[in-house]
BAMAR-643839 format. One record per residue: residue in one letter; x, y, z of N, C-alpha, C in turn; residue number from 1. Coordinates in steps of 0.001 Angstrom, whole numbers, padded with zeros to 6 digits. Each point is the difference from the previous one (the first is absolute). Last residue first. Layout:
# BAMAR-643839
- A;X;Y;Z;X;Y;Z;X;Y;Z;NUM
...
//
This chain:
# BAMAR-643839
- R;010589;-024092;006252;000184;-001404;000367;000278;-000154;001485;264
- P;-000437;004285;-002238;-001278;-000641;000333;000121;-001471;000365;263
- D;003515;004117;000725;-000118;-001157;-000878;-001270;-000742;000370;262
- H;000303;005283;000933;000406;-001295;000535;-000131;-001063;-001080;261
- E;000564;005817;000559;-000578;-001149;-000682;000588;-001291;000548;260
- L;-000830;005301;001781;000901;-001134;000063;-000676;-001196;-000651;259
- V;-000410;005743;000519;-000571;-001221;-000562;001070;-001081;000011;258
- S;-001234;005371;002176;000884;-001167;-000131;-000782;-001178;-000570;257
- V;000043;005772;001127;-000749;-001099;-000611;000961;-001141;-000264;256
- L;-000311;004961;002911;000789;-001194;-000288;-000928;-001075;-000525;255
- K;000285;005655;001338;-000764;-001059;-000669;000943;-001145;-000334;254
- G;-000488;005152;003013;000692;-001234;-000356;-000926;-000988;-000679;253
- T;-001234;004465;001400;001412;000078;000380;000763;-001279;-000331;252
- M;-004806;003093;-001319;000660;-001297;000008;001480;000177;000305;251
- E;-004244;003143;001563;001223;-000023;-000791;000634;-001382;000078;250
- M;-005238;002489;000639;000997;-000963;000456;001192;000054;-000941;249
- A;-005222;002245;001001;001374;000416;-000292;000968;-000984;000637;248
- G;-005311;-000588;-001950;000636;000729;001073;001388;000414;-000415;247
- F;-002530;-004019;-001752;-000890;001151;000141;000505;000774;001211;246
- V;002274;-003911;-003500;-000043;000704;001281;-000946;001184;-000093;245
- T;001638;-005021;-002371;-000812;001185;-000260;-000218;000679;001341;244
- S;003326;-004181;-002415;-000441;000826;001137;-000792;001194;-000511;243
- F;001344;-003439;-002974;000311;-000728;001227;-000357;000815;001235;242
- A;-002613;000143;-004812;001073;000691;000721;000293;-000720;001308;241
- V;-003242;-000965;-003785;000835;-000966;000725;001176;000675;000687;240
- D;-003360;002265;-002762;-000802;-001035;000646;000826;-000925;000888;239
- K;001873;003525;-002753;-000788;000615;001067;-000782;-001053;000786;238
- A;002643;-001068;-003941;000710;000052;001281;-000828;000605;001126;237
- D;-002865;-002171;-003834;001324;000599;-000121;000557;000170;001413;236
- G;-003794;-002716;-000720;000011;000646;-001299;001306;000703;-000306;235
- G;000240;-004116;003442;-000869;001148;-000193;000142;000613;-001376;234
- T;001871;-003763;004187;-000436;000008;-001391;-000944;001169;-000182;233
- G;004085;-001994;003845;-001178;000746;-000410;-000259;-000065;-001485;232
- I;003272;-002774;002380;-000544;000793;001102;-001318;000639;-000424;231
- R;003188;-004527;-001730;-000945;001089;-000243;-000442;000662;001302;230
- V;004524;-002546;-001719;-000975;-000171;001080;-000930;001207;-000051;229
- L;003331;-002334;-003961;-000570;001172;000665;-001016;-000423;001060;228
- R;002523;-002810;-003201;000498;000091;001364;-000611;001177;000771;227
- D;-000759;-001091;-004712;-000474;-001148;000767;000455;000049;001454;226
- V;001297;003209;-003422;-001316;000253;000583;-000495;-001162;000846;225
- P;005240;001467;-000737;-001025;-000872;-000590;-001347;000213;000685;224
- A;003562;004058;-000272;-000229;-001224;000770;-001060;-000854;-000689;223
- M;001784;004119;-001905;000829;-000096;001194;-000157;-001317;000745;222
- G;-002039;002216;-004169;000862;-001167;-000130;000851;-000252;001227;221
- T;-003536;003474;-001235;001369;000335;000418;000962;-001148;-000240;220
- A;-004764;-000282;-000830;000716;000701;-001060;001411;000391;000415;219
- D;-003517;-003971;001410;000888;000961;000649;000845;000677;-001074;218
- F;-005015;-003008;000587;001141;000429;-000811;000835;000977;000824;217
- L;-004552;-003888;000459;000984;000943;000531;001126;000278;-000992;216
- V;-005468;-001464;-000473;001363;-000455;-000289;000981;001086;000438;215
- W;-005584;-001784;000583;000993;001049;000186;001398;-000586;-000159;214
- R;-004537;-001920;-002545;000751;-000046;001258;000949;001191;000059;213
- G;-002808;-001339;-003868;-000860;-000231;001153;000725;-000083;001319;212
- G;002163;001024;-004270;-000488;-001373;000034;-000827;-000322;001225;211
- L;002393;004275;000855;000177;-000701;-001268;-000521;-001426;000146;210
- W;000933;005019;002704;-001052;-001013;-000115;000052;-000619;-001393;209
- A;004184;002244;003018;-000967;000240;-001065;-000978;-001167;-000073;208
- E;003813;002554;003705;-000609;-001200;-000575;-001091;000412;-000970;207
- F;004912;002052;002627;-001379;000149;-000473;-000524;-001335;-000472;206
- I;003784;002194;003883;-000069;-000572;-001337;-001440;000187;-000488;205
- A;003588;001700;004316;-001250;000122;-000733;000144;-000616;-001380;204
- H;002396;-000175;005365;000160;-000076;-001448;-001372;000054;-000661;203
- F;002915;001416;004911;-001230;-000506;-000589;000144;000066;-001525;202
- D;004573;-000455;002098;-001082;000947;000228;-001281;-000686;-000451;201
- Q;005897;-000725;000358;-001348;-000529;000168;-000999;001106;000312;200
- P;004361;001446;-002728;-000292;-000630;001291;-001459;-000413;000117;199
- P;001272;000304;-005014;000484;000780;001131;-000333;-000671;001326;198
- E;001336;-003402;-002266;000088;001445;000168;-001143;000660;-000750;197
- D;000056;-004806;000891;001366;000403;000311;000131;001489;000286;196
- F;-004611;-002653;001086;000790;000289;-001193;001349;000568;000424;195
- W;-005115;-002371;001971;001444;000185;000139;000616;000336;-001354;194
- V;-005098;001193;001946;000741;-000956;-000818;001486;000287;000158;193
- Y;-005484;001611;001615;001369;-000243;000425;000648;-000971;-000983;192
- G;-004193;003420;-001359;000359;-001125;000841;001441;000021;000456;191
- A;-004552;002110;-003322;001132;000358;000859;000335;-001178;000898;190
- V;-002791;001201;-004943;000198;-000940;001108;001243;000432;000768;189
- L;-003892;002174;-003876;001295;-000018;000668;000004;-001007;001145;188
- R;-002918;-000086;-004890;000023;000591;001338;001367;-000185;000634;187
- A;-003466;-000540;-004911;001303;-000101;000659;-000059;000708;001344;186
- P;-002942;-001709;-004901;-000084;000358;001418;001353;-000219;000682;185
- V;-000580;001158;-005191;000352;-001133;000856;-000145;000442;001452;184
- N;-000466;002753;-004167;-001203;-000718;000447;000315;-001307;000730;183
- L;003087;003537;-001498;-000191;-001064;-000989;-001185;-000895;000352;182
- A;001322;003502;002878;-000198;000680;-001284;-000239;-000985;-001129;181
- R;001134;-001638;004255;-001375;000511;-000004;-000313;000715;-001305;180
- C;004427;-001482;000608;-000931;-001130;-000120;-001444;000484;-000063;179
- F;003383;003224;000774;000053;-000519;-001371;-001007;-001142;-000182;178
- A;000486;001730;004349;-000626;000988;-000885;-000009;-000481;-001448;177
- I;002253;-002643;003162;-001445;-000041;000236;-000715;000962;-000938;176
- C;004694;000064;000001;-000523;-001226;-000628;-001515;-000097;000155;175
- L;002156;003525;002218;000054;000208;-001446;-000537;-001223;-000744;174
- H;000354;-000229;004722;-001033;000953;-000426;-000014;000191;-001510;173
- A;003429;-002672;001929;-001303;-000654;000039;-001102;000930;-000479;172
- F;004318;001772;000395;-000005;-001006;-001066;-001382;-000664;-000065;171
- D;000689;002860;003576;-000141;000755;-001237;-000028;-000928;-001210;170
- R;000848;-001766;004301;-001416;000370;-000115;-000255;000780;-001288;169
- C;004510;-001260;000984;-000875;-001130;-000318;-001464;000395;-000152;168
- V;003244;003972;-000933;000254;-001167;000850;-001117;-001009;-000243;167
- G;002161;003933;-003519;-000887;-000185;001137;000457;-001169;000849;166
- A;000491;002948;-005218;000682;-000521;001191;-001016;-000136;001121;165
- R;-000648;002272;-004428;000651;-001287;-000294;000823;-000523;001182;164
- Q;-002975;004068;-000824;001383;000120;000479;000798;-001284;-000181;163
- A;-004608;000299;-001465;000654;001222;-000474;001465;000056;000410;162
- L;-002804;-003549;001508;000245;-000124;-001436;000768;001215;-000519;161
- V;-001405;000119;004456;001072;-000992;-000175;000340;-000169;-001476;160
- D;-003652;002764;001208;001267;000601;000417;001167;-000937;-000295;159
- Q;-004331;-001641;-000703;000346;000980;-001028;001331;000686;000329;158
- A;-001852;-002950;003179;000513;-000735;-001159;000426;000965;-001102;157
- T;000133;002211;004763;-000971;-000842;-000693;000661;-000722;-001176;156
- S;001380;002515;005130;000316;-000215;-001412;-000975;-000999;-000620;155
- T;000352;001517;004745;-001082;000501;-000849;000258;-000207;-001489;154
- S;003075;-001147;003584;-001226;-000738;000293;-001175;000467;-000853;153
- T;004820;000655;-002126;-000537;000266;001325;-001280;-000807;000199;152
- T;004869;-000540;-003197;-001417;000336;000049;-000411;000257;001443;151
- S;004474;-001151;-001107;-000353;000745;-001216;-001461;000419;-000023;150
- G;002502;-002770;003344;000010;001433;000214;-000424;000826;-001193;149
- P;001870;-004837;-000987;-000552;000451;001284;000136;001505;000169;148
- R;-000183;-002912;-004516;000826;001042;000610;-000652;000456;001304;147
- Y;-000215;-003360;-004668;-000316;-000147;001433;000932;000939;000757;146
- A;-001786;000653;-005185;001136;-000267;000888;-000480;-000144;001439;145
- I;-002508;-000949;-004890;-000090;000800;001225;001159;-000400;000911;144
- N;-000661;-002164;-004249;-000039;001433;-000288;-000107;000910;001225;143
- R;000103;-005006;-000130;001082;000469;-000872;000089;001520;-000080;142
- R;-003486;-002180;002522;001300;-000383;000570;001153;000574;-000827;141
- V;-004397;000550;-001603;000238;000853;001167;001359;-000317;000623;140
- W;-001400;-002725;-003541;000274;001364;-000480;000324;000924;001166;139
- D;-001349;-004415;000983;001357;000037;-000568;000356;001406;-000469;138
- A;-004404;-000796;001545;000954;-000055;001106;001438;000079;-000503;137
- V;-003370;-000224;-003272;-000123;001248;000763;001035;000035;001121;136
- A;-000412;-003958;-002404;000682;001017;-000802;-000062;001364;000678;135
- R;-002386;-003558;001901;001438;-000189;000207;000805;001026;-000791;134
- V;-004560;-000045;-000717;000277;000536;001335;001474;-000195;000350;133
- R;-001469;-001883;-004002;000005;001461;-000109;000263;000641;001365;132
- A;-000428;-004694;-000263;001237;000422;-000668;000071;001525;-000106;131
- I;-003914;-002167;001732;001093;000077;000964;001300;000471;-000652;130
- G;-004292;001545;-002604;000230;-001185;000819;001221;000182;000872;129
- P;-001512;002101;-005120;-000412;000114;001397;000198;-001311;000740;128
- P;003049;001695;-004214;-001187;-000807;000288;-000376;000111;001474;127
- L;002486;004128;-002373;000337;-001331;000523;-001272;-000787;000282;126
- A;000152;004644;-001418;000110;-000948;-001113;000321;-001417;000466;125
- G;-000349;003800;003064;-001292;-000347;-000591;000077;-001022;-001118;124
- F;003520;002330;002871;-000334;-001414;000220;-001253;-000461;-000751;123
- Q;002014;004549;-000264;001136;-000840;000345;-000348;-001490;-000009;122
- E;-003324;003393;-000843;001045;000121;-001016;001137;-000985;000243;121
- R;-003458;000310;003175;-000498;-000626;-001226;001057;000069;-001118;120
- A;000976;002126;004124;-000100;-001451;000177;-000459;-000686;-001279;119
- F;000150;004757;000128;001342;-000577;000010;-000071;-001516;000084;118
- G;-004069;002308;000331;000572;000142;-001336;001382;-000618;-000094;117
- A;-002200;000143;004243;-000603;-000957;-000931;000622;000082;-001386;116
- L;000730;002528;004321;001076;-000763;-000630;-000522;-000962;-001063;115
- L;-002871;002794;002671;000985;000918;-000552;001109;-000729;-000756;114
- D;-003369;-002497;002260;-000641;000795;-001053;001007;000927;-000676;113
- S;001276;-002634;003764;-000076;-000790;-001235;-000668;000763;-001128;112
- E;002393;001072;004643;-000866;000761;-000894;-000081;-000690;-001365;111
- C;001380;-001018;005232;000054;-000741;-001274;-000963;000644;-000993;110
- F;000455;001416;004603;001389;-000197;-000408;000141;-000663;-001365;109
- R;-004383;001051;001843;000858;001144;000331;001416;-000138;-000543;108
- T;-003440;-002827;-002674;000034;000302;001429;001016;001103;000234;107
- P;-003178;-002454;-004369;001117;000795;000515;-000122;000189;001511;106
- L;-002210;-004425;-002118;-000197;001448;000003;001245;000736;000499;105
- L;-000968;-004839;-000186;000167;000476;-001382;000010;001524;-000065;104
- N;-000802;-002573;003992;001386;-000230;-000380;000269;000298;-001469;103
- P;-004418;000229;001987;000854;001085;000513;001468;-000150;-000389;102
- L;-003141;-003497;-001175;-000046;001195;-000845;000823;001163;000569;101
- L;-000952;-004534;001931;001336;000374;-000471;-000002;001247;-000876;100
- A;-003956;-002153;001870;000838;000397;001132;001374;000484;-000431;99
- D;-003177;-001799;-003170;-000391;001310;000509;000948;000498;001086;98
- P;001909;-003398;-003714;-000969;-000026;001109;-000268;001401;000559;97
- V;001343;-000902;-005139;000693;000274;001257;-001028;000003;001128;96
- E;-001011;-000443;-004728;000061;-001226;000803;000781;000185;001295;95
- N;-000572;003422;-003384;-001357;-000372;000404;-000049;-001306;000789;94
- V;004144;001677;-001808;-000487;000852;001082;-001387;-000426;000473;93
- P;003236;-003733;-001994;-000658;001197;-000536;-000607;000806;001150;92
- A;004208;-003095;001092;-001456;-000034;-000109;-000515;001254;-000689;91
- Q;004839;-002614;-000622;-000610;001206;000560;-001498;-000079;-000196;90
- A;003344;-004422;000487;-000590;000989;-000895;-000500;001216;000768;89
- L;004018;-004080;000616;-001146;000670;000616;-000475;001151;-000884;88
- D;003691;-003479;-000474;-001018;000299;-001007;-001224;000703;000593;87
- D;004025;-001839;002294;000471;001002;-000955;-001054;000422;-001017;86
- P;-000707;-001704;005351;000220;-000503;-001360;000412;001139;-000934;85
- P;001168;000453;005257;-001143;000090;-000916;000334;-000645;-001343;84
- P;002004;-001445;005006;000278;000838;-001174;-001201;000025;-000945;83
- T;-000355;-000653;005370;000023;-000810;-001213;000244;000900;-001210;82
- W;000941;000015;005747;-000372;000737;-001209;000141;-000897;-001214;81
- D;000130;000449;005683;-000155;-001077;-000980;-000590;000612;-001264;80
- V;002541;001465;005035;-000623;000448;-001247;-000005;-001156;-001002;79
- E;000456;001072;005678;000233;-000966;-001075;-000771;000457;-001230;78
- V;002061;002493;004784;-001032;-000142;-001027;000433;-001003;-001053;77
- D;000899;002593;005176;000495;-001091;-000834;-001117;-000358;-000970;76
- A;001021;004875;002783;-000830;-001145;-000352;000801;-001026;-000785;75
- K;-000163;005182;003018;000827;-001097;-000503;-000899;-001204;-000273;74
- Y;000155;005752;001538;-000771;-001144;-000497;000957;-001039;-000556;73
- H;-000398;005066;003003;000831;-001151;-000362;-000907;-001156;-000423;72
- V;000255;005706;001196;-000886;-001082;-000437;000881;-001120;-000524;71
- E;000518;004726;003375;000583;-001045;-000841;-001042;-001061;-000297;70
- L;000814;005481;002051;-000917;-001087;-000339;000745;-001003;-000858;69
- P;000643;004857;003503;000502;-001042;-000908;-001029;-001103;-000213;68
- G;-002057;004752;001187;001144;-000732;000525;000480;-001031;-001003;67
- P;-005182;002133;000774;001325;000562;-000260;001115;-000770;000702;66
- L;-004348;-002819;-001139;000233;001231;000744;001403;000519;-000285;65
- A;-003707;-003262;-002860;001357;000156;000529;000131;001356;000674;64
- D;-003968;-003957;-001785;000317;001386;000315;001376;000053;000644;63
- F;-001859;-003829;-003693;000117;000376;001414;000253;001495;000118;62
- R;-000720;-004688;-003704;-000310;001383;000341;000189;000237;001492;61
- L;001042;-003608;-004516;000180;000212;001434;-000242;001474;000288;60
- F;-001242;-003824;-004210;000343;001343;000447;-000005;000073;001524;59
- R;000255;-003627;-004524;-000217;000102;001446;000506;001363;000483;58
- N;-001832;-002541;-004917;000896;000943;000662;-000369;000128;001475;57
- G;-002308;-002597;-003509;000775;-000686;001025;000978;000913;000716;56
- S;-003466;000796;-003667;001441;000104;-000226;000824;-000829;000978;55
- G;-004896;-000029;000231;000426;-000213;-001383;001492;-000004;-000189;54
- P;-001999;002551;004233;-000684;-001044;-000773;000536;-000084;-001427;53
- E;002904;001600;004276;-000778;000594;-001081;-000665;-001099;-000822;52
- I;001380;-000036;005309;000387;-000576;-001284;-000922;000578;-001062;51
- Y;001792;001845;005155;-001087;-000439;-000863;000573;-000526;-001312;50
- T;001237;001819;005587;000377;-000556;-001296;-001248;-000343;-000805;49
- R;002078;003017;004562;-001206;-000441;-000697;000422;-000489;-001382;48
- L;002342;001287;005256;000051;-000343;-001415;-001371;-000391;-000533;47
- E;002400;003042;004126;-001177;-000825;-000258;-000101;-000238;-001507;46
- V;004810;000706;002422;-001172;000774;-000395;-001171;-000963;-000163;45
- P;005545;000335;002100;-001249;-000721;-000258;-001150;000953;-000319;44
- P;004896;001767;-001226;-000637;-000517;001210;-001333;-000672;-000323;43
- T;001901;-001606;-003033;000594;000561;001207;000001;001522;-000101;42
- V;-002211;-004891;-002304;000091;001448;-000102;000491;000531;001339;41
- A;-000141;-005031;-002944;000146;000759;001240;000088;001485;-000323;40
- L;-000943;-005467;-002118;-000186;001436;-000195;000115;000696;001343;39
- H;000910;-005096;-002794;000085;000770;001245;-000109;001474;-000341;38
- E;-000764;-005518;-002198;000196;001431;-000132;-000044;000672;001364;37
- S;000019;-005062;-003272;000077;000657;001311;000161;001490;-000242;36
- L;-001185;-002829;-003574;000322;-001064;000948;000115;000528;001424;35
- I;-002652;001406;-004743;000742;000586;001110;000213;-001091;001046;34
- A;-000781;-000296;-005530;-000469;-000433;001314;000896;000610;001073;33
- Q;-001566;000709;-005679;000969;000082;001087;-000642;-000373;001329;32
- T;-002274;000335;-004350;001295;-000582;-000365;001032;000070;001118;31
- P;-004643;001816;000299;-000007;-001445;-000261;001370;-000622;-000256;30
- W;-000765;004244;003297;-000039;-000195;-001448;000141;-001486;-000296;29
- H;000077;004144;003923;-000669;-001290;-000109;-000265;-000242;-001482;28
- A;004164;003162;001655;-001411;-000083;-000382;-000521;-001433;000098;27
- V;003952;002407;002992;-000169;-000865;-001165;-001488;-000188;-000285;26
- E;001667;004499;002451;-000194;-001418;000298;-000246;-000790;-001286;25
- I;000452;004814;000298;001295;-000672;-000006;-000127;-001493;000276;24
- N;-002700;004778;-000295;-000248;-001183;-000831;001345;-000705;-000189;23
- F;-002458;004035;003524;001136;-000695;-000596;-000476;-001204;-000796;22
- R;-001722;005008;002426;-000431;-001239;-000655;001207;-000604;-000696;21
- C;-001215;004001;004175;000863;-000718;-000944;-000729;-001191;-000602;20
- H;-000609;005159;002756;-000612;-001303;-000250;000765;-000670;-001140;19
- S;001481;003942;003938;-000219;-000413;-001389;-000729;-001329;-000050;18
- P;002045;004520;003268;-000873;-001177;-000007;-000427;-000340;-001430;17
- E;004528;002392;000038;-001291;000381;000582;-000885;-001230;-000001;16
- R;004509;-000457;-001246;000059;001416;000355;-001272;000505;000658;15
- V;002880;-004867;-000522;-001341;000552;-000151;000017;001438;000513;14
- V;003834;-003424;-002099;-000225;000951;001079;-001359;000637;-000278;13
- Y;001999;-005081;-001627;-000517;001344;-000222;000176;000856;001253;12
- A;001286;-005158;-002748;000171;000888;001154;-000433;001412;-000360;11
- L;-000406;-005574;-001630;-000238;001380;-000380;000062;000866;001249;10
- R;001310;-005249;-002021;-000003;000876;001180;-000121;001436;-000493;9
- T;-000829;-005460;-002011;000152;001450;-000176;-000060;000694;001348;8
- E;000469;-005274;-002764;-000002;000821;001215;000116;001469;-000373;7
- V;-000554;-005692;-001761;-000042;001420;-000350;-000131;000809;001283;6
- T;001415;-005175;-002016;-000243;000754;001221;000085;001474;-000366;5
- S;-001191;-004552;-003222;000730;001220;000312;-000358;000491;001392;4
- L;-000409;-004401;-003896;-000231;000416;001380;000872;001206;000299;3
- H;-002271;-002731;-004632;001088;000730;000634;-000415;000431;001400;2
- M;-001278;-003485;-004620;-000400;000513;001311;001200;000643;000678;1
//
């Protein structure tokens, strides 16, 4: 069990009347408990929040008028995570639950159909199950360089494989695409977690459906998955973007902080 204080401050200049959606609040999820939290938007706006059914993702919506804008969120969260067994099996496709079939299909950032040949050639001979998914994550960690600034918000798994460099969301997208190409349901998880470097930021990892449960993996190796405070869960990054703006806004500052506490 781990206790963390997570915090983010986002600063903008609003150029024209805009509508905003933020996904920065800690998700309602079985493995984590929110002990306290605080949310403030400056200048004050009329806030509307909703929880996405199934994912536990919490979205904040409001209208912003021209001028400076700051969004501040802070929470104390307890994470209770159980390590997965080493013998989790891959479910045959005909036994994958109906609700999880979308996690087998290509998405905007995870072109599993285009990468299927590479995935089968690289990993197809390995026995299906958790060991093969670990092999996928290990391959990506060894063969893709973690290089901030090497990709953009529109870079896809195919782009990352071609240039062999990216950041955490790119590592996750490539693993998700490989898993789906191997008929393993997979999806992206975004959250807060402490790590030495690069500087603190939102972090993206992935999870695969094995042995009837979702199992977390971090192909970057930057932080233990048992310490991640989940914010969002989705098919790829488009589903868990920390901000979505309908209008014109310029980000002028972003501060993400994670402080871990001794659970004793």
